[in-house]
C-alpha positions as CSV (number, residue, x, y, z in Angstrom):
1,X,75.2,19.1,-18.6
2,X,75.9,15.7,-17.1
3,X,77.9,13.0,-18.7
4,X,76.4,11.5,-21.8
5,X,73.9,8.8,-20.9
6,X,73.7,6.3,-23.7
7,X,75.1,8.9,-26.2
8,X,72.4,11.4,-25.2
9,X,73.7,14.3,-23.1
10,X,71.1,15.2,-20.5
11,X,71.0,18.1,-18.0
12,X,71.7,17.0,-14.4
13,X,69.4,19.5,-12.7
14,X,67.7,21.9,-15.1
15,X,65.1,20.4,-17.4
16,X,63.5,22.0,-20.5
17,X,60.0,23.6,-20.2
18,X,58.4,21.1,-22.6
19,X,57.4,18.6,-19.9
20,X,55.6,21.5,-18.1
21,X,53.7,22.3,-21.3
22,X,52.7,18.6,-21.5
23,X,51.7,18.8,-17.8
24,X,49.4,21.8,-18.5
25,X,47.9,20.3,-21.6
26,X,47.1,17.0,-19.9
27,X,45.6,18.5,-16.9
28,X,43.6,21.1,-18.8
29,X,42.2,18.7,-21.3
30,X,41.3,16.3,-18.5
31,X,39.0,18.9,-17.1
32,X,37.2,19.7,-20.3
33,X,34.6,16.8,-20.1
34,X,31.6,17.4,-17.9
35,X,30.1,14.0,-17.2
36,X,31.3,11.7,-14.5
37,X,32.3,9.0,-16.9
38,X,34.2,11.5,-19.1
39,X,36.1,12.8,-16.1
40,X,37.2,9.3,-15.3
41,X,38.5,8.4,-18.8
42,X,40.3,11.8,-19.3
43,X,42.7,11.5,-16.3
44,X,43.1,7.8,-17.0
45,X,44.4,7.9,-20.5
46,X,46.1,11.3,-20.2
47,X,47.7,10.3,-16.9
48,X,49.2,7.1,-18.3
49,X,50.8,8.9,-21.3
50,X,52.0,11.7,-19.1
51,X,53.6,9.3,-16.6
52,X,55.4,7.5,-19.3
53,X,56.7,10.7,-20.8
54,X,57.8,12.1,-17.4
55,X,59.9,9.1,-16.5
56,X,61.4,8.9,-20.0
57,X,62.2,12.7,-19.9
58,X,63.9,12.3,-16.5
59,X,66.5,10.0,-18.2
60,X,66.7,11.1,-21.8
61,X,65.5,14.7,-22.2
62,X,68.5,16.2,-24.2
63,X,66.4,19.2,-25.4
64,X,67.5,19.0,-29.0
65,X,65.4,19.8,-32.1
66,X,64.1,16.3,-32.8
67,X,63.2,15.7,-29.1
68,X,61.2,18.9,-29.1
69,X,59.4,18.1,-32.4
70,X,58.4,14.6,-31.1
71,X,57.2,16.1,-27.9
72,X,55.0,18.6,-29.8
73,X,53.5,15.6,-31.7
74,X,52.6,14.0,-28.3
75,X,50.9,17.3,-27.3
76,X,48.9,17.2,-30.6
77,X,47.8,13.7,-29.7
78,X,46.5,15.0,-26.4
79,X,44.4,17.6,-28.2
80,X,43.0,15.0,-30.6
81,X,42.1,12.7,-27.8
82,X,40.5,15.4,-25.7
83,X,38.4,16.6,-28.6
84,X,36.9,13.2,-29.0
85,X,36.0,12.3,-25.4
86,X,32.6,13.9,-25.4
87,X,31.7,12.3,-28.7
88,X,32.8,8.9,-27.5
89,X,30.4,9.0,-24.6
90,X,27.5,10.7,-26.4
91,X,27.7,9.0,-29.7
92,X,29.8,5.9,-28.9
93,X,32.3,7.1,-31.5
94,X,35.8,6.3,-30.2
95,X,37.7,7.1,-33.4
96,X,39.2,10.5,-32.2
97,X,40.0,9.1,-28.7
98,X,41.8,6.1,-30.1
99,X,43.6,8.0,-32.8
100,X,44.7,10.7,-30.4
101,X,46.0,8.2,-27.9
102,X,47.9,6.2,-30.6
103,X,49.5,9.5,-31.8
104,X,50.8,10.1,-28.3
105,X,52.1,6.6,-27.8
106,X,53.7,6.2,-31.3
107,X,55.6,9.4,-30.6
108,X,56.8,7.7,-27.4
109,X,57.8,4.6,-29.4
110,X,60.0,6.9,-31.6
111,X,61.6,8.4,-28.5
112,X,62.4,5.0,-27.1
113,X,63.9,3.7,-30.4
114,X,66.1,6.8,-30.6
115,X,67.3,6.2,-27.0
116,X,68.0,2.6,-27.8
117,X,69.9,3.4,-30.9
118,X,72.2,5.7,-28.9
119,X,72.6,3.4,-25.9
120,X,74.8,0.3,-25.2
121,X,73.5,-3.1,-24.0
122,X,71.7,-3.8,-21.7
123,X,70.2,-0.3,-21.7
124,X,69.6,-0.5,-25.5
125,X,67.7,-3.7,-24.9
126,X,65.5,-2.1,-22.3
127,X,64.7,0.8,-24.6
128,X,63.8,-1.5,-27.5
129,X,61.6,-3.5,-25.1
130,X,59.7,-0.4,-24.2
131,X,59.3,0.5,-27.9
132,X,58.1,-2.9,-28.8
133,X,55.7,-3.1,-25.8
134,X,54.1,0.2,-26.5
135,X,53.9,-0.5,-30.2
136,X,52.1,-3.8,-29.7
137,X,49.7,-2.1,-27.3
138,X,48.7,0.4,-29.9
139,X,47.6,-2.4,-32.2
140,X,45.3,-3.6,-29.4
141,X,43.9,-0.1,-28.9
142,X,43.1,0.1,-32.6
143,X,41.0,-3.0,-32.1
144,X,38.5,-0.8,-30.2
145,X,37.5,0.6,-33.6
146,X,36.5,-2.7,-35.0
147,X,35.2,-4.9,-32.1
148,X,31.4,-4.9,-31.4
149,X,30.3,-2.3,-28.9
150,X,29.5,-5.0,-26.4
151,X,33.1,-6.1,-26.3
152,X,34.8,-2.7,-26.1
153,X,34.6,-2.5,-22.3
154,X,36.4,-5.8,-21.9
155,X,39.0,-5.0,-24.5
156,X,39.6,-1.6,-22.8
157,X,40.3,-3.3,-19.5
158,X,42.6,-5.8,-21.1
159,X,44.6,-3.1,-22.8
160,X,44.9,-1.1,-19.6
161,X,46.4,-4.1,-17.9
162,X,48.8,-4.7,-20.8
163,X,49.9,-1.1,-20.8
164,X,50.6,-1.2,-17.1
165,X,52.7,-4.4,-17.7
166,X,55.0,-2.7,-20.3
167,X,57.4,-1.2,-17.7
168,X,57.8,-4.5,-15.9
169,X,58.5,-6.3,-19.1
170,X,60.9,-3.7,-20.4
171,X,62.9,-3.3,-17.2
172,X,63.0,-7.0,-16.3
173,X,66.8,-7.1,-16.6
174,X,67.9,-3.5,-16.7
175,X,66.1,-0.7,-14.8
176,X,65.8,2.8,-16.4
177,X,67.5,5.7,-14.6
178,X,65.7,8.7,-13.3
179,X,66.3,11.7,-11.1
180,X,64.3,11.9,-7.9
181,X,64.2,15.7,-7.8
182,X,63.0,15.8,-11.4
183,X,60.3,13.2,-10.9
184,X,59.0,14.9,-7.7
185,X,59.1,18.3,-9.4
186,X,57.1,17.0,-12.4
187,X,54.5,15.3,-10.2
188,X,54.3,18.3,-8.0
189,X,53.7,20.6,-11.0
190,X,50.9,18.5,-12.3
191,X,49.3,18.4,-8.9
192,X,49.4,22.2,-8.7
193,X,47.9,22.5,-12.2
194,X,45.1,20.1,-11.4
195,X,44.3,22.0,-8.1
196,X,44.4,25.2,-10.1
197,X,42.0,23.8,-12.6
198,X,39.8,22.8,-9.7
199,X,39.7,26.4,-8.5
200,X,38.9,27.6,-12.0
201,X,36.1,25.1,-12.4
202,X,34.6,26.1,-9.0
203,X,35.0,29.8,-9.8
204,X,33.0,29.4,-13.0
205,X,30.3,27.5,-11.2
206,X,30.1,30.1,-8.4
207,X,30.1,33.0,-10.9
208,X,27.3,31.3,-12.9
209,X,25.3,30.7,-9.7
210,X,25.5,34.3,-8.6
211,X,24.8,35.9,-12.0
212,X,22.0,33.6,-13.2
213,X,20.3,32.8,-9.9
214,X,21.2,35.7,-7.6
215,X,22.2,33.1,-5.0
216,X,25.2,34.7,-3.2
217,X,24.0,33.4,0.2
218,X,23.8,29.9,-1.1
219,X,27.1,29.7,-3.0
220,X,29.3,31.8,-0.7
221,X,29.8,29.0,1.9
222,X,30.6,26.5,-0.8
223,X,33.1,28.9,-2.4
224,X,34.8,29.6,1.0
225,X,34.9,25.9,1.8
226,X,36.2,25.0,-1.6
227,X,39.1,27.5,-1.3
228,X,40.0,26.2,2.1
229,X,40.0,22.6,0.8
230,X,42.2,23.4,-2.2
231,X,44.6,25.6,-0.3
232,X,44.9,22.9,2.4
233,X,45.4,20.2,-0.2
234,X,48.3,22.2,-1.7
235,X,49.8,22.7,1.7
236,X,49.5,19.0,2.7
237,X,51.0,17.7,-0.5
238,X,54.1,20.0,-0.5
239,X,54.9,20.2,3.2
240,X,57.4,17.3,3.0
241,X,60.4,16.8,0.7
242,X,59.0,14.1,-1.5
243,X,62.2,13.4,-3.5
244,X,63.9,12.0,-0.4
245,X,61.5,9.0,-0.5
246,X,62.3,8.1,-4.0
247,X,65.3,5.8,-3.5
248,X,64.5,2.7,-5.6
249,X,62.4,1.6,-8.6
250,X,60.0,-0.2,-6.4
251,X,59.4,2.8,-4.2
252,X,59.1,5.1,-7.1
253,X,56.8,2.9,-9.1
254,X,54.4,2.5,-6.2
255,X,54.6,6.3,-5.6
256,X,54.1,7.1,-9.2
257,X,51.2,4.8,-9.9
258,X,49.6,5.9,-6.6
259,X,49.4,9.4,-8.0
260,X,46.5,8.2,-10.2
261,X,44.4,8.6,-7.1
262,X,46.0,11.9,-6.2
263,X,45.3,13.4,-9.6
264,X,41.8,11.9,-9.9
265,X,40.7,12.9,-6.5
266,X,42.1,16.5,-6.9
267,X,40.2,16.8,-10.2
268,X,37.0,15.2,-8.6
269,X,37.0,17.9,-5.9
270,X,36.5,20.5,-8.6
271,X,33.7,18.5,-10.2
272,X,32.1,18.0,-6.8
273,X,32.2,21.8,-6.1
274,X,30.5,22.4,-9.4
275,X,27.8,19.9,-8.4
276,X,27.4,21.5,-4.9
277,X,26.9,24.9,-6.4
278,X,24.4,23.7,-9.0
279,X,22.5,21.9,-6.4
280,X,22.5,24.9,-4.1
281,X,20.9,27.1,-6.9
282,X,18.5,24.4,-8.0
283,X,20.1,23.5,-11.3
284,X,21.3,20.0,-10.4
285,X,18.5,17.5,-9.5
286,X,20.4,15.7,-6.8
287,X,20.0,15.7,-3.0
288,X,22.0,17.9,-0.7
289,X,23.6,14.8,0.7
290,X,24.7,13.5,-2.7
291,X,26.1,17.0,-3.6
292,X,28.0,17.2,-0.4
293,X,29.3,13.6,-0.8
294,X,30.6,14.7,-4.3
295,X,33.0,17.0,-2.5
296,X,33.8,15.2,0.8
297,X,34.6,11.8,-0.7
298,X,37.3,12.9,-3.2
299,X,38.7,15.2,-0.4
300,X,39.0,12.3,1.9
301,X,40.6,10.2,-0.8
302,X,43.1,12.9,-1.5
303,X,44.1,13.1,2.2
304,X,44.5,9.4,2.7
305,X,46.4,8.9,-0.6
306,X,48.9,11.7,0.1
307,X,49.4,10.3,3.6
308,X,49.9,6.8,2.4
309,X,52.3,7.7,-0.5
310,X,54.7,10.0,1.3
311,X,53.4,12.1,4.2
312,X,53.5,9.3,6.7
313,X,57.2,8.7,6.3
314,X,57.9,12.1,7.6
315,X,55.7,11.9,10.7
316,X,57.1,11.2,14.1
317,X,54.8,9.9,16.9
318,X,51.2,8.7,16.9
319,X,49.8,12.3,17.1
320,X,51.5,13.4,13.9
321,X,50.5,10.2,12.1
322,X,46.9,10.5,13.0
323,X,46.3,14.1,11.8
324,X,45.5,13.2,8.1
325,X,43.6,10.0,8.6
326,X,41.4,11.6,11.3
327,X,40.9,14.6,9.1
328,X,39.7,12.4,6.3
329,X,37.2,10.7,8.6
330,X,35.9,14.1,9.9
331,X,35.6,15.4,6.3
332,X,33.4,12.4,5.5
333,X,31.3,13.1,8.6
334,X,30.8,16.6,7.3
335,X,28.7,15.1,4.5
336,X,25.7,15.0,6.8
337,X,25.8,18.7,7.6
338,X,23.5,19.8,4.7
339,X,24.2,23.0,3.0
340,X,27.2,23.8,5.3
341,X,29.0,20.5,4.5
342,X,31.6,22.0,2.1
343,X,32.4,24.9,4.4
344,X,32.7,22.5,7.4
345,X,35.0,20.3,5.4
346,X,37.2,23.3,4.5
347,X,37.4,24.3,8.2
348,X,38.4,20.7,9.1
349,X,41.3,20.8,6.6
350,X,42.4,24.2,7.8
351,X,42.5,22.9,11.3
352,X,44.4,19.8,10.2
353,X,47.0,22.0,8.6
354,X,47.3,24.0,11.8
355,X,47.6,20.9,13.9
356,X,50.3,19.5,11.6
357,X,52.3,22.7,11.7
358,X,52.0,23.0,15.5
359,X,53.0,19.4,16.1
360,X,56.0,19.6,13.8
361,X,57.1,22.9,15.3
362,X,57.0,21.4,18.8
363,X,58.9,18.3,17.8
364,X,61.5,20.5,16.1
365,X,61.9,22.6,19.2
366,X,62.2,19.5,21.4
367,X,64.9,18.2,19.1
368,X,66.7,21.5,19.2
369,X,66.7,21.7,23.0
370,X,67.7,18.0,23.5
371,X,71.3,17.6,24.7
372,X,73.8,16.5,22.2
373,X,75.0,12.9,22.6
374,X,78.2,12.4,24.4
375,X,81.2,12.0,22.1
């Protein structure tokens, strides 16, 4: 254990498995909805609650009984919210979604109040500011249940902005602490889970296409291309030591918020693969071009976002820097290859990984052979 931080002893390296459980619940529930709109709202609301919990846990996870119980309450809120997403879109009934989100966030208020009670100024002030900001936002979210339907969209946007402003308000005079290894680990684990859910979703679609439509020839190229895309996405994300980039609050906030696009695009790849399979077997009434675009667009977004957030800082020379941006453009170009678009996109990503590995190996060899500087 490290020295007590604000009266709460926290482990310096090993963290409890509860954040991983929250990771799994958030990612899994975000994949339950089937429509495009539902897939957008799921990652948005889950993602924000998950991010807040992750950064809090990096500083204050002392793994005692009360902390565990409150974390389980947050997970229960995720379940309530996920159960209400379909009904919110189909029947415009947002009660379960709002209640589930408020349960998650009120548990977070309790966590911040406990941290503030055990801390000394100015840290205690920062913790109470977090608690107050989150609490006030929940009052606003409850307003979604009483405002006319025509005004819900605007209120939703306002509340999203206010939620995003809470960290800036709370940490105006005293920043919270966090551990770069822990943060990068948590984000990495959620990325793996989302990519795993993408594989699972694509597997179900392929299985259904084969069993119900006897369409092995049509879905096999999509399945092969989808696996190449997911495997390459995993490789590209984890090929560099992300934690070494997290040196300041400004860097970490930009990196953390930028992962909205990472998580959303990774989840959208799975949705796109489902659409591509259903289009190939005649179940989805969309064009081949649209079905291909549903896979290639999120794939390109994933590549560019990972490159912008951290991969580019570990590249040396123009050739290494161009691998991912060029791969993203080529993936988008694959959209116009008809039924072979997904397979072609997967091959492009596999070649991008091979190019990156080769260029890095050559640079490392050159650096190894370079003469040491004179003393």
